[in-house]
N, C-alpha and C positions, 0 to 999 in steps of 0.2 A: 703564342708567345713568339716575338721577333727573333730572327737568327741572321748570321751574316752571309752575305753571298760568297761563292768561291773566290770571287776577285778581292773581296776584303780579307777573308780568310787567308789568302796568300800574302797579302800586304802585312798582316798582324803576324804570320810567320816568321817575318824578317826582323822582329822586336825581342827585345829582352824578356825573359820568361816572366817577369812580374807583370810587365804590361799585357801580355797575352793573358794571364791569369785574371787580370783586372777587367780587360775587355769582354772576356768570355763571361764575366759575372754582369758587367753593365749592360751588354744585351739582353738579360734576361728582365730588365725593368725598363730599358729606354732603347728604342729603335733608333739605329745610327748605322754609319758608314764609316768604314776605315780608308783614309785618303791616302795615307802613306806611312810607311814604316822607315826601312832603310832607303838612304837618298845616297846616289852615287855622285861622283864630281859633276858631271854635266848637270845633272838634276839640282845639285846644290847651288851652282854658279846660276843658273835659271832662275831659282828662286830668290837669289840675292838681286838679279836684275830686275826682276819684277816687284822688288820690294817686299816679299814674303818671308824673307830671312835676312838677317843683319850680318850671319856668319860665313865666310867663306870657307871651302873645302880646304882640310878635312877637320875643321873646328866646330861643327855642327852635331848635336847630339844624335840627327838623324844619320850621320856619316859612318858612326860606329856599327859595327857587326859583331853581335846583333844590335840593331838600333836602340839608343837609349830614349828615343823619343818615338811618340806615334801622333799623327794628325787625324782626328775623327770629327764628324759632323751629325747632328741631329736630323732625323727626318721630319717633316712635317706631318700632317694628316693625309697628305696626297702622296706619301713616301718620295717625297723630293727635299732637296735642301736648300731652305730659304736663306740666301747669305745676308739678305737686308734684315732678317729677323734676329739682331742683335740680343734681344732678351731671351731668346729661345736658346742661344748659343751659352749664354751666362747661366740658365736654368740646368742646361744638360751637363755644364762643367761642374755645378753644385752638385750634382748626382754622381758624376764621375769621382770627384775629390771626396765626397762622403764614403761612397764605396772603398775607395783607396784607402781611406784611414781606418775602416772596419776591418779591411782584409790585413792590413799592417798591424793592427792591434790583435789580431787572431794567428799572426804569423803566418798568414797564407802567402804574403809577399813580404820581401827584406828591405825594400827601400821605400822613402817617402817619395812624393810627387810633387813638381811645381807646374803650375797651369799658365798657359801663354796670356792670360788676361789679367794675371795677378804675379807678376815676375818676383816681386819682392816678398810674396806671401804675407802681407800685412792685411788681407782680407778687404782691401779697399782698390776698387777696378778703376777709379776715376783718376788715381795718380799716375797711370801706365803711359808712357810716351809710345811705346810700340806695343800693339794688341795683336795677338796671334791666338784668335779665339777658340781655334779647333785644335790647339797644341796641347799636348801633355808630355811632360819628361821626368825621368829619373833623376833623384838628386842623389849625387855620389858623396 
């Protein structure tokens, strides 16, 4: 069974308890890496400058403590992240969002989530202008 590295666990530990619960369940079924949880001011402004975020500090959900957002990526069969394999990211997101819905229905998490590949939650991924395919955030 896959498990998180210490680096991933440390990043996940900066997140809201619902995200911790969710990704501790996700890792049982889908090998992945936690890329980022809480993001400080310098990291947030760098993400904006690189086009990875549209929100300046302190307006991003990564900027809260604990973080209300997490960035995660699926591993491929060689235990690498293939950033060009967009279909794998969507497949992974389907698993994450499905597990999140189950955990919410069971009362194991208290918030619903939004996915960075479907910001408006209409289940149509082709209508998004800004795609952040590894991003999952709590809806308050």
